[in-house]
C-alpha positions, 0 to 999 in steps of 0.5 A: 499500499502506498503512502497516499492511500495510508494517509487517506486511511489515517485521515479518515480514521482520525476524522471518524474519531475526532471530527477533524482532518489531518493538517499538512504538517501531520500528513508530512510527518506520517509520510516521513516516518513511513519513509524512515526519515528523521524529524530533522529531515522532515523539518528541513525538507518542508521548511519547519524548525526541528523543534516544531516538527518534533513537538507536532510529531509527539502530539500526532502520535499521542492522537493516533494512540487514542484513535487506534486504541494502542500506543503509537510510536515512531518505531511502530507506526507502520505496523500499527497502521497495517494491522488496523487497515487489515483489521478494518477490511477483515471486520468489514468483510466478515460482517457483510456490512455493505449496508452499514456506511459507518463500518466502511468509513475508513475505506470509502472516500467521505467528503463531509461530514465523516459519518453519514446521517440517514435521510429519514424523509426518503421513502424506502424503495427496494430497487433504489436500495439494491442499486445503491448497494450494488454501486457501493459494492463496485466502488468498494471493490475498486477502492480495495484494488487501489489499496493493492489487494488481489481479487482473491483477497477482496473476495475473501475479505468481503466474503463474496464469490470471486466471480462477483469480484471479477464481474466488476471489471465487466460492468465498468 
């Protein structure tokens, strides 16, 4: 999984927990840590003082510890993120939660706000709901492919037949 996808995952996880998105410096710090850069290198690359980056990093890692429910340090950030990305995909797939947008908020691109509020004024229309579910499934499969998962991994994670995953290519 590449850095932009990881940053998106972290941003959406932070937003879901705090209601705020990562700022530019926080994103640069995470990208720097994932590239094994020192805080001084990050500071120099982006024109910040080393002390400012170090302080912002400390605050960021504390916030990520709260978001992910475990201690996050510079030395374990990558493994924590990999574990939580895998956990979210697996949990989501095993529960067949295409219907529950809160369960997939880490995977979907959410614009604003971070969590969806159902529109109770809309009448229930089974055909419309099925179309919406199918579109969500297609978007989710595409997104998981962008994360680097194979069709076999996607089928296993979502607990759906491999043929359904492969058919998404045909529908586009």
